All heavy atoms as a GROMACS GRO file, in nm:
protein
  524
    1MET      N    1   0.426   0.384   0.896
    1MET     CA    2   0.362   0.466   0.997
    1MET      C    3   0.390   0.615   0.971
    1MET      O    4   0.303   0.697   0.986
    1MET     CB    5   0.409   0.425   1.134
    1MET     CG    6   0.338   0.497   1.244
    1MET     SD    7   0.373   0.413   1.397
    1MET     CE    8   0.341   0.542   1.508
    2ALA      N    9   0.513   0.647   0.935
    2ALA     CA   10   0.546   0.786   0.909
    2ALA      C   11   0.465   0.839   0.791
    2ALA      O   12   0.424   0.955   0.792
    2ALA     CB   13   0.696   0.800   0.881
    3LYS      N   14   0.440   0.755   0.691
    3LYS     CA   15   0.360   0.797   0.576
    3LYS      C   16   0.219   0.835   0.621
    3LYS      O   17   0.163   0.934   0.574
    3LYS     CB   18   0.351   0.686   0.472
    3LYS     CG   19   0.478   0.664   0.395
    3LYS     CD   20   0.454   0.553   0.293
    3LYS     CE   21   0.583   0.514   0.225
    3LYS     NZ   22   0.562   0.403   0.131
    4ASP      N   23   0.162   0.754   0.709
    4ASP     CA   24   0.027   0.782   0.759
    4ASP      C   25   0.022   0.913   0.836
    4ASP      O   26  -0.072   0.991   0.822
    4ASP     CB   27  -0.023   0.668   0.848
    4ASP     CG   28  -0.039   0.538   0.772
    4ASP    OD1   29  -0.074   0.544   0.652
    4ASP    OD2   30  -0.016   0.432   0.831
    5LEU      N   31   0.123   0.937   0.918
    5LEU     CA   32   0.128   1.061   0.994
    5LEU      C   33   0.143   1.181   0.901
    5LEU      O   34   0.080   1.284   0.921
    5LEU     CB   35   0.241   1.058   1.096
    5LEU     CG   36   0.246   1.171   1.196
    5LEU    CD1   37   0.115   1.181   1.274
    5LEU    CD2   38   0.361   1.153   1.292
    6LYS      N   39   0.224   1.166   0.797
    6LYS     CA   40   0.242   1.275   0.702
    6LYS      C   41   0.113   1.306   0.628
    6LYS      O   42   0.086   1.420   0.593
    6LYS     CB   43   0.353   1.242   0.603
    6LYS     CG   44   0.490   1.253   0.665
    6LYS     CD   45   0.598   1.219   0.567
    6LYS     CE   46   0.734   1.226   0.635
    6LYS     NZ   47   0.842   1.188   0.546
    7LYS      N   48   0.030   1.205   0.604
    7LYS     CA   49  -0.100   1.228   0.541
    7LYS      C   50  -0.192   1.306   0.634
    7LYS      O   51  -0.272   1.387   0.590
    7LYS     CB   52  -0.167   1.095   0.505
    7LYS     CG   53  -0.104   1.023   0.390
    7LYS     CD   54  -0.178   0.893   0.367
    7LYS     CE   55  -0.105   0.803   0.270
    7LYS     NZ   56  -0.171   0.673   0.258
    8THR      N   57  -0.181   1.278   0.764
    8THR     CA   58  -0.268   1.341   0.863
    8THR      C   59  -0.225   1.485   0.890
    8THR      O   60  -0.306   1.575   0.894
    8THR     CB   61  -0.266   1.261   0.994
    8THR    OG1   62  -0.305   1.127   0.965
    8THR    CG2   63  -0.361   1.320   1.095
    9VAL      N   64  -0.097   1.505   0.910
    9VAL     CA   65  -0.043   1.638   0.938
    9VAL      C   66   0.039   1.680   0.817
    9VAL      O   67   0.150   1.633   0.796
    9VAL     CB   68   0.045   1.636   1.065
    9VAL    CG1   69   0.103   1.774   1.091
    9VAL    CG2   70  -0.033   1.588   1.185
   10LYS      N   71  -0.018   1.770   0.739
   10LYS     CA   72   0.046   1.812   0.614
   10LYS      C   73   0.178   1.885   0.638
   10LYS      O   74   0.274   1.865   0.567
   10LYS     CB   75  -0.049   1.901   0.532
   10LYS     CG   76  -0.182   1.837   0.501
   10LYS     CD   77  -0.169   1.719   0.410
   10LYS     CE   78  -0.305   1.666   0.374
   10LYS     NZ   79  -0.312   1.526   0.359
   11ASP      N   80   0.181   1.973   0.736
   11ASP     CA   81   0.300   2.051   0.766
   11ASP      C   82   0.340   2.028   0.912
   11ASP      O   83   0.278   2.084   1.003
   11ASP     CB   84   0.274   2.199   0.741
   11ASP     CG   85   0.395   2.287   0.770
   11ASP    OD1   86   0.504   2.234   0.798
   11ASP    OD2   87   0.380   2.410   0.763
   12PRO      N   88   0.441   1.942   0.939
   12PRO     CA   89   0.478   1.910   1.077
   12PRO      C   90   0.528   2.030   1.158
   12PRO      O   91   0.533   2.024   1.280
   12PRO     CB   92   0.586   1.804   1.063
   12PRO     CG   93   0.632   1.809   0.923
   12PRO     CD   94   0.523   1.872   0.842
   13THR      N   95   0.561   2.140   1.092
   13THR     CA   96   0.604   2.259   1.165
   13THR      C   97   0.486   2.347   1.205
   13THR      O   98   0.504   2.442   1.280
   13THR     CB   99   0.704   2.341   1.082
   13THR    OG1  100   0.639   2.386   0.962
   13THR    CG2  101   0.826   2.259   1.046
   14ASP      N  102   0.368   2.314   1.156
   14ASP     CA  103   0.248   2.392   1.188
   14ASP      C  104   0.200   2.357   1.329
   14ASP      O  105   0.149   2.249   1.353
   14ASP     CB  106   0.138   2.362   1.085
   14ASP     CG  107   0.011   2.442   1.109
   14ASP    OD1  108   0.008   2.527   1.202
   14ASP    OD2  109  -0.086   2.420   1.035
   15ARG      N  110   0.218   2.450   1.422
   15ARG     CA  111   0.181   2.426   1.562
   15ARG      C  112   0.030   2.422   1.581
   15ARG      O  113  -0.017   2.387   1.687
   15ARG     CB  114   0.242   2.534   1.652
   15ARG     CG  115   0.392   2.550   1.639
   15ARG     CD  116   0.472   2.442   1.704
   15ARG     NE  117   0.485   2.469   1.846
   15ARG     CZ  118   0.505   2.372   1.934
   15ARG    NH1  119   0.515   2.250   1.898
   15ARG    NH2  120   0.517   2.402   2.061
   16GLU      N  121  -0.046   2.460   1.480
   16GLU     CA  122  -0.191   2.459   1.489
   16GLU      C  123  -0.252   2.331   1.431
   16GLU      O  124  -0.372   2.312   1.436
   16GLU     CB  125  -0.249   2.580   1.416
   16GLU     CG  126  -0.205   2.714   1.475
   16GLU     CD  127  -0.249   2.731   1.620
   16GLU    OE1  128  -0.363   2.696   1.652
   16GLU    OE2  129  -0.166   2.780   1.700
   17ALA      N  130  -0.170   2.243   1.376
   17ALA     CA  131  -0.219   2.117   1.320
   17ALA      C  132  -0.229   2.014   1.432
   17ALA      O  133  -0.138   2.001   1.514
   17ALA     CB  134  -0.124   2.068   1.212
   18PHE      N  135  -0.338   1.940   1.434
   18PHE     CA  136  -0.360   1.842   1.539
   18PHE      C  137  -0.383   1.704   1.478
   18PHE      O  138  -0.456   1.691   1.381
   18PHE     CB  139  -0.481   1.879   1.624
   18PHE     CG  140  -0.466   2.013   1.691
   18PHE    CD1  141  -0.529   2.125   1.640
   18PHE    CD2  142  -0.389   2.025   1.804
   18PHE    CE1  143  -0.516   2.248   1.700
   18PHE    CE2  144  -0.373   2.148   1.866
   18PHE     CZ  145  -0.437   2.260   1.814
   19VAL      N  146  -0.321   1.604   1.535
   19VAL     CA  147  -0.345   1.467   1.491
   19VAL      C  148  -0.484   1.424   1.538
   19VAL      O  149  -0.557   1.358   1.465
   19VAL     CB  150  -0.237   1.372   1.546
   19VAL    CG1  151  -0.269   1.227   1.511
   19VAL    CG2  152  -0.100   1.411   1.492
   20PHE      N  153  -0.521   1.462   1.659
   20PHE     CA  154  -0.652   1.430   1.715
   20PHE      C  155  -0.733   1.557   1.730
   20PHE      O  156  -0.716   1.631   1.826
   20PHE     CB  157  -0.637   1.357   1.849
   20PHE     CG  158  -0.559   1.230   1.837
   20PHE    CD1  159  -0.428   1.223   1.880
   20PHE    CD2  160  -0.616   1.118   1.779
   20PHE    CE1  161  -0.355   1.107   1.868
   20PHE    CE2  162  -0.544   1.001   1.766
   20PHE     CZ  163  -0.413   0.995   1.811
   21GLN      N  164  -0.816   1.583   1.634
   21GLN     CA  165  -0.897   1.705   1.631
   21GLN      C  166  -1.013   1.693   1.730
   21GLN      O  167  -1.078   1.589   1.738
   21GLN     CB  168  -0.952   1.725   1.489
   21GLN     CG  169  -1.019   1.857   1.466
   21GLN     CD  170  -0.920   1.969   1.447
   21GLN    OE1  171  -0.807   1.949   1.407
   21GLN    NE2  172  -0.963   2.089   1.475
   22SER      N  173  -1.040   1.800   1.801
   22SER     CA  174  -1.155   1.805   1.891
   22SER      C  175  -1.283   1.818   1.809
   22SER      O  176  -1.283   1.876   1.701
   22SER     CB  177  -1.142   1.925   1.984
   22SER     OG  178  -1.257   1.940   2.062
   23ARG      N  179  -1.390   1.766   1.862
   23ARG     CA  180  -1.520   1.784   1.796
   23ARG      C  181  -1.572   1.926   1.816
   23ARG      O  182  -1.660   1.971   1.745
   23ARG     CB  183  -1.623   1.687   1.854
   23ARG     CG  184  -1.596   1.544   1.815
   23ARG     CD  185  -1.709   1.458   1.861
   23ARG     NE  186  -1.656   1.330   1.903
   23ARG     CZ  187  -1.727   1.234   1.957
   23ARG    NH1  188  -1.855   1.252   1.977
   23ARG    NH2  189  -1.672   1.121   1.990
   24ARG      N  190  -1.518   1.993   1.916
   24ARG     CA  191  -1.559   2.130   1.948
   24ARG      C  192  -1.453   2.227   1.897
   24ARG      O  193  -1.341   2.228   1.946
   24ARG     CB  194  -1.574   2.149   2.098
   24ARG     CG  195  -1.677   2.062   2.159
   24ARG     CD  196  -1.683   2.089   2.307
   24ARG     NE  197  -1.765   1.990   2.374
   24ARG     CZ  198  -1.775   1.980   2.503
   24ARG    NH1  199  -1.709   2.060   2.582
   24ARG    NH2  200  -1.853   1.888   2.557
   25GLY      N  201  -1.489   2.307   1.802
   25GLY     CA  202  -1.396   2.409   1.754
   25GLY      C  203  -1.284   2.353   1.668
   25GLY      O  204  -1.291   2.242   1.618
   26ASN      N  205  -1.180   2.430   1.656
   26ASN     CA  206  -1.066   2.394   1.570
   26ASN      C  207  -0.942   2.362   1.650
   26ASN      O  208  -0.830   2.391   1.607
   26ASN     CB  209  -1.038   2.508   1.471
   26ASN     CG  210  -1.150   2.527   1.373
   26ASN    OD1  211  -1.212   2.431   1.330
   26ASN    ND2  212  -1.180   2.650   1.339
   27ASN      N  213  -0.958   2.303   1.765
   27ASN     CA  214  -0.845   2.269   1.850
   27ASN      C  215  -0.826   2.118   1.856
   27ASN      O  216  -0.911   2.041   1.814
   27ASN     CB  217  -0.868   2.321   1.992
   27ASN     CG  218  -0.873   2.471   1.998
   27ASN    OD1  219  -0.796   2.538   1.930
   27ASN    ND2  220  -0.962   2.525   2.077
   28GLY      N  221  -0.714   2.078   1.911
   28GLY     CA  222  -0.690   1.937   1.936
   28GLY      C  223  -0.755   1.899   2.068
   28GLY      O  224  -0.800   1.984   2.144
   29ILE      N  225  -0.760   1.768   2.094
   29ILE     CA  226  -0.816   1.724   2.222
   29ILE      C  227  -0.718   1.761   2.333
   29ILE      O  228  -0.598   1.774   2.311
   29ILE     CB  229  -0.846   1.572   2.222
   29ILE    CG1  230  -0.718   1.490   2.202
   29ILE    CG2  231  -0.952   1.538   2.119
   29ILE    CD1  232  -0.740   1.341   2.220
   30SER      N  233  -0.771   1.775   2.453
   30SER     CA  234  -0.686   1.809   2.567
   30SER      C  235  -0.610   1.686   2.614
   30SER      O  236  -0.644   1.572   2.580
   30SER     CB  237  -0.772   1.863   2.682
   30SER     OG  238  -0.849   1.758   2.737
   31ARG      N  239  -0.508   1.706   2.693
   31ARG     CA  240  -0.432   1.592   2.746
   31ARG      C  241  -0.519   1.510   2.840
   31ARG      O  242  -0.504   1.389   2.848
   31ARG     CB  243  -0.303   1.637   2.812
   31ARG     CG  244  -0.320   1.718   2.937
   31ARG     CD  245  -0.184   1.759   2.995
   31ARG     NE  246  -0.201   1.828   3.120
   31ARG     CZ  247  -0.212   1.767   3.238
   31ARG    NH1  248  -0.203   1.638   3.246
   31ARG    NH2  249  -0.229   1.837   3.348
   32ILE      N  250  -0.612   1.574   2.908
   32ILE     CA  251  -0.704   1.502   2.997
   32ILE      C  252  -0.795   1.412   2.914
   32ILE      O  253  -0.818   1.296   2.950
   32ILE     CB  254  -0.788   1.602   3.082
   32ILE    CG1  255  -0.696   1.689   3.168
   32ILE    CG2  256  -0.890   1.528   3.165
   32ILE    CD1  257  -0.610   1.612   3.266
   33GLN      N  258  -0.846   1.464   2.804
   33GLN     CA  259  -0.932   1.383   2.717
   33GLN      C  260  -0.854   1.267   2.658
   33GLN      O  261  -0.905   1.155   2.649
   33GLN     CB  262  -0.995   1.468   2.607
   33GLN     CG  263  -1.097   1.393   2.524
   33GLN     CD  264  -1.217   1.343   2.606
   33GLN    OE1  265  -1.246   1.392   2.714
   33GLN    NE2  266  -1.284   1.244   2.553
   34ALA      N  267  -0.730   1.290   2.618
   34ALA     CA  268  -0.645   1.183   2.566
   34ALA      C  269  -0.628   1.075   2.672
   34ALA      O  270  -0.637   0.955   2.643
   34ALA     CB  271  -0.511   1.238   2.521
   35HIS      N  272  -0.605   1.117   2.797
   35HIS     CA  273  -0.591   1.022   2.908
   35HIS      C  274  -0.719   0.940   2.926
   35HIS      O  275  -0.713   0.818   2.945
   35HIS     CB  276  -0.555   1.094   3.037
   35HIS     CG  277  -0.554   1.004   3.156
   35HIS    ND1  278  -0.451   0.916   3.180
   35HIS    CD2  279  -0.644   0.987   3.254
   35HIS    CE1  280  -0.479   0.849   3.289
   35HIS    NE2  281  -0.595   0.890   3.337
   36ARG      N  282  -0.832   1.006   2.922
   36ARG     CA  283  -0.960   0.935   2.939
   36ARG      C  284  -0.981   0.831   2.829
   36ARG      O  285  -1.026   0.720   2.856
   36ARG     CB  286  -1.076   1.034   2.936
   36ARG     CG  287  -1.086   1.120   3.059
   36ARG     CD  288  -1.204   1.215   3.048
   36ARG     NE  289  -1.206   1.307   3.159
   36ARG     CZ  290  -1.232   1.436   3.150
   36ARG    NH1  291  -1.262   1.490   3.033
   36ARG    NH2  292  -1.230   1.512   3.256
   37ILE      N  293  -0.948   0.868   2.706
   37ILE     CA  294  -0.964   0.775   2.593
   37ILE      C  295  -0.872   0.655   2.610
   37ILE      O  296  -0.915   0.540   2.592
   37ILE     CB  297  -0.936   0.849   2.460
   37ILE    CG1  298  -1.046   0.952   2.433
   37ILE    CG2  299  -0.924   0.750   2.345
   37ILE    CD1  300  -1.014   1.050   2.322
   38LEU      N  301  -0.746   0.679   2.646
   38LEU     CA  302  -0.652   0.568   2.665
   38LEU      C  303  -0.692   0.479   2.782
   38LEU      O  304  -0.684   0.356   2.772
   38LEU     CB  305  -0.511   0.623   2.688
   38LEU     CG  306  -0.443   0.683   2.567
   38LEU    CD1  307  -0.312   0.750   2.608
   38LEU    CD2  308  -0.418   0.578   2.461
   39ALA      N  309  -0.735   0.539   2.892
   39ALA     CA  310  -0.776   0.460   3.008
   39ALA      C  311  -0.898   0.374   2.976
   39ALA      O  312  -0.904   0.256   3.015
   39ALA     CB  313  -0.806   0.552   3.126
   40ALA      N  314  -0.993   0.429   2.903
   40ALA     CA  315  -1.112   0.353   2.866
   40ALA      C  316  -1.076   0.239   2.771
   40ALA      O  317  -1.128   0.128   2.784
   40ALA     CB  318  -1.216   0.445   2.801
   41ALA      N  319  -0.986   0.265   2.677
   41ALA     CA  320  -0.943   0.160   2.583
   41ALA      C  321  -0.870   0.048   2.657
   41ALA      O  322  -0.892  -0.071   2.629
   41ALA     CB  323  -0.854   0.219   2.475
   42ALA      N  324  -0.786   0.083   2.754
   42ALA     CA  325  -0.714  -0.017   2.832
   42ALA      C  326  -0.812  -0.101   2.915
   42ALA      O  327  -0.798  -0.223   2.924
   42ALA     CB  328  -0.613   0.051   2.924
   43GLU      N  329  -0.913  -0.035   2.970
   43GLU     CA  330  -1.014  -0.108   3.048
   43GLU      C  331  -1.091  -0.205   2.960
   43GLU      O  332  -1.113  -0.320   2.995
   43GLU     CB  333  -1.109  -0.009   3.117
   43GLU     CG  334  -1.208  -0.078   3.208
   43GLU     CD  335  -1.296   0.022   3.282
   43GLU    OE1  336  -1.256   0.138   3.299
   43GLU    OE2  337  -1.407  -0.020   3.321
   44ARG      N  338  -1.133  -0.157   2.842
   44ARG     CA  339  -1.206  -0.245   2.748
   44ARG      C  340  -1.120  -0.362   2.702
   44ARG      O  341  -1.171  -0.469   2.674
   44ARG     CB  342  -1.255  -0.165   2.628
   44ARG     CG  343  -1.376  -0.079   2.658
   44ARG     CD  344  -1.441  -0.025   2.532
   44ARG     NE  345  -1.352   0.052   2.448
   44ARG     CZ  346  -1.333   0.183   2.456
   44ARG    NH1  347  -1.402   0.254   2.544
   44ARG    NH2  348  -1.250   0.244   2.376
   45ALA      N  349  -0.989  -0.340   2.694
   45ALA     CA  350  -0.897  -0.446   2.652
   45ALA      C  351  -0.868  -0.543   2.766
   45ALA      O  352  -0.801  -0.645   2.745
   45ALA     CB  353  -0.768  -0.386   2.600
   46GLY      N  354  -0.915  -0.511   2.885
   46GLY     CA  355  -0.896  -0.600   2.999
   46GLY      C  356  -0.759  -0.588   3.064
   46GLY      O  357  -0.718  -0.679   3.136
   47LEU      N  358  -0.691  -0.478   3.042
   47LEU     CA  359  -0.560  -0.458   3.105
   47LEU      C  360  -0.579  -0.420   3.250
   47LEU      O  361  -0.665  -0.340   3.284
   47LEU     CB  362  -0.481  -0.349   3.030
   47LEU     CG  363  -0.458  -0.374   2.881
   47LEU    CD1  364  -0.383  -0.257   2.820
   47LEU    CD2  365  -0.381  -0.503   2.860
   48ASP      N  366  -0.497  -0.478   3.337
   48ASP     CA  367  -0.511  -0.450   3.480
   48ASP      C  368  -0.398  -0.362   3.533
   48ASP      O  369  -0.362  -0.366   3.649
   48ASP     CB  370  -0.520  -0.579   3.560
   48ASP     CG  371  -0.398  -0.668   3.541
   48ASP    OD1  372  -0.316  -0.638   3.453
   48ASP    OD2  373  -0.386  -0.767   3.616
   49TYR      N  374  -0.341  -0.282   3.444
   49TYR     CA  375  -0.237  -0.187   3.483
   49TYR      C  376  -0.262  -0.055   3.411
   49TYR      O  377  -0.327  -0.053   3.307
   49TYR     CB  378  -0.097  -0.242   3.452
   49TYR     CG  379  -0.081  -0.296   3.311
   49TYR    CD1  380  -0.047  -0.212   3.206
   49TYR    CD2  381  -0.102  -0.431   3.284
   49TYR    CE1  382  -0.034  -0.260   3.078
   49TYR    CE2  383  -0.089  -0.480   3.156
   49TYR     CZ  384  -0.054  -0.395   3.053
   49TYR     OH  385  -0.042  -0.443   2.926
   50PRO      N  386  -0.213   0.054   3.468
   50PRO     CA  387  -0.240   0.184   3.407
   50PRO      C  388  -0.171   0.202   3.271
   50PRO      O  389  -0.058   0.158   3.252
   50PRO     CB  390  -0.186   0.284   3.509
   50PRO     CG  391  -0.094   0.208   3.596
   50PRO     CD  392  -0.136   0.064   3.590
   51VAL      N  393  -0.242   0.264   3.179
   51VAL     CA  394  -0.188   0.294   3.047
   51VAL      C  395  -0.198   0.445   3.028
   51VAL      O  396  -0.301   0.504   3.056
   51VAL     CB  397  -0.268   0.222   2.936
   51VAL    CG1  398  -0.220   0.263   2.799
   51VAL    CG2  399  -0.259   0.071   2.954
   52SER      N  400  -0.089   0.505   2.983
   52SER     CA  401  -0.088   0.649   2.960
   52SER      C  402  -0.017   0.679   2.830
   52SER      O  403   0.047   0.591   2.771
   52SER     CB  404  -0.016   0.720   3.075
   52SER     OG  405   0.122   0.688   3.073
   53SER      N  406  -0.026   0.802   2.786
   53SER     CA  407   0.046   0.839   2.663
   53SER      C  408   0.196   0.823   2.684
   53SER      O  409   0.269   0.784   2.592
   53SER     CB  410   0.012   0.982   2.621
   53SER     OG  411   0.045   1.073   2.724
   54HIS      N  412   0.243   0.849   2.804
   54HIS     CA  413   0.385   0.834   2.833
   54HIS      C  414   0.428   0.687   2.823
   54HIS      O  415   0.531   0.654   2.763
   54HIS     CB  416   0.418   0.890   2.971
   54HIS     CG  417   0.563   0.882   3.006
   54HIS    ND1  418   0.659   0.957   2.943
   54HIS    CD2  419   0.629   0.804   3.094
   54HIS    CE1  420   0.778   0.928   2.993
   54HIS    NE2  421   0.763   0.835   3.085
   55SER      N  422   0.348   0.596   2.880
   55SER     CA  423   0.383   0.454   2.872
   55SER      C  424   0.377   0.405   2.728
   55SER      O  425   0.461   0.323   2.686
   55SER     CB  426   0.294   0.370   2.962
   55SER     OG  427   0.159   0.376   2.922
   56LEU      N  428   0.283   0.455   2.649
   56LEU     CA  429   0.276   0.417   2.508
   56LEU      C  430   0.399   0.467   2.433
   56LEU      O  431   0.456   0.397   2.349
   56LEU     CB  432   0.150   0.471   2.443
   56LEU     CG  433   0.019   0.408   2.490
   56LEU    CD1  434  -0.099   0.479   2.423
   56LEU    CD2  435   0.016   0.261   2.460
   57ARG      N  436   0.439   0.590   2.461
   57ARG     CA  437   0.557   0.647   2.396
   57ARG      C  438   0.682   0.568   2.432
   57ARG      O  439   0.765   0.537   2.346
   57ARG     CB  440   0.573   0.794   2.435
   57ARG     CG  441   0.686   0.864   2.360
   57ARG     CD  442   0.695   1.011   2.396
   57ARG     NE  443   0.746   1.026   2.530
   57ARG     CZ  444   0.700   1.110   2.621
   57ARG    NH1  445   0.599   1.188   2.592
   57ARG    NH2  446   0.752   1.117   2.740
   58LYS      N  447   0.697   0.530   2.559
   58LYS     CA  448   0.814   0.452   2.602
   58LYS      C  449   0.814   0.315   2.535
   58LYS      O  450   0.918   0.268   2.489
   58LYS     CB  451   0.814   0.435   2.754
   58LYS     CG  452   0.848   0.560   2.829
   58LYS     CD  453   0.877   0.535   2.976
   58LYS     CE  454   0.781   0.441   3.041
   58LYS     NZ  455   0.804   0.423   3.184
   59THR      N  456   0.699   0.251   2.530
   59THR     CA  457   0.689   0.119   2.469
   59THR      C  458   0.721   0.126   2.320
   59THR      O  459   0.794   0.042   2.266
   59THR     CB  460   0.549   0.058   2.491
   59THR    OG1  461   0.525   0.052   2.631
   59THR    CG2  462   0.538  -0.079   2.432
   60PHE      N  463   0.668   0.228   2.251
   60PHE     CA  464   0.698   0.245   2.109
   60PHE      C  465   0.847   0.264   2.090
   60PHE      O  466   0.909   0.201   2.003
   60PHE     CB  467   0.622   0.364   2.051
   60PHE     CG  468   0.659   0.390   1.908
   60PHE    CD1  469   0.603   0.314   1.807
   60PHE    CD2  470   0.751   0.488   1.875
   60PHE    CE1  471   0.637   0.336   1.674
   60PHE    CE2  472   0.786   0.510   1.743
   60PHE     CZ  473   0.730   0.434   1.643
   61GLY      N  474   0.910   0.349   2.171
   61GLY     CA  475   1.054   0.373   2.160
   61GLY      C  476   1.135   0.248   2.186
   61GLY      O  477   1.234   0.221   2.117
   62TYR      N  478   1.091   0.168   2.281
   62TYR     CA  479   1.160   0.042   2.312
   62TYR      C  480   1.158  -0.050   2.191
   62TYR      O  481   1.260  -0.104   2.150
   62TYR     CB  482   1.092  -0.026   2.431
   62TYR     CG  483   1.149  -0.161   2.465
   62TYR    CD1  484   1.266  -0.173   2.539
   62TYR    CD2  485   1.086  -0.277   2.422
   62TYR    CE1  486   1.318  -0.296   2.570
   62TYR    CE2  487   1.139  -0.402   2.452
   62TYR     CZ  488   1.254  -0.410   2.525
   62TYR     OH  489   1.307  -0.533   2.556
   63HIS      N  490   1.042  -0.069   2.130
   63HIS     CA  491   1.030  -0.160   2.018
   63HIS      C  492   1.090  -0.102   1.890
   63HIS      O  493   1.148  -0.175   1.810
   63HIS     CB  494   0.885  -0.200   1.996
   63HIS     CG  495   0.832  -0.286   2.106
   63HIS    ND1  496   0.868  -0.418   2.121
   63HIS    CD2  497   0.750  -0.259   2.210
   63HIS    CE1  498   0.810  -0.469   2.228
   63HIS    NE2  499   0.737  -0.373   2.284
   64ALA      N  500   1.078   0.027   1.869
   64ALA     CA  501   1.134   0.089   1.749
   64ALA      C  502   1.286   0.094   1.755
   64ALA      O  503   1.353   0.085   1.653
   64ALA     CB  504   1.078   0.229   1.731
   65GLY      N  505   1.338   0.108   1.877
   65GLY     CA  506   1.483   0.120   1.892
   65GLY      C  507   1.555  -0.012   1.913
   65GLY      O  508   1.675  -0.015   1.935
   66GLY      N  509   1.483  -0.121   1.910
   66GLY     CA  510   1.548  -0.251   1.924
   66GLY      C  511   1.556  -0.300   2.067
   66GLY      O  512   1.608  -0.407   2.093
   67GLY      N  513   1.504  -0.226   2.162
   67GLY     CA  514   1.498  -0.272   2.301
   67GLY      C  515   1.633  -0.288   2.368
   67GLY      O  516   1.666  -0.392   2.420
   68LEU      N  517   1.711  -0.180   2.365
   68LEU     CA  518   1.840  -0.188   2.432
   68LEU      C  519   1.818  -0.208   2.574
   68LEU      O  520   1.845  -0.212   2.669
   68LEU     CB  521   1.919  -0.059   2.404
   68LEU     CG  522   1.949  -0.031   2.258
   68LEU    CD1  523   2.015   0.104   2.244
   68LEU    CD2  524   2.040  -0.138   2.202
   0.00000   0.00000   0.00000
């Protein structure tokens, strides 16, 4: 996974580099747009609980860290 991210973001210290590029201009997507995309994906997947970037980050950390 880290290899894929490094391919996407060439310089991780570059504050202007975006993993999710906006279709409008040279900016990244807004946090609101990210929320809309995640909520729509959760709905299409048939999940009956809220999904957010924060919950995804927590779940990733739980599984990556061994689930203490």
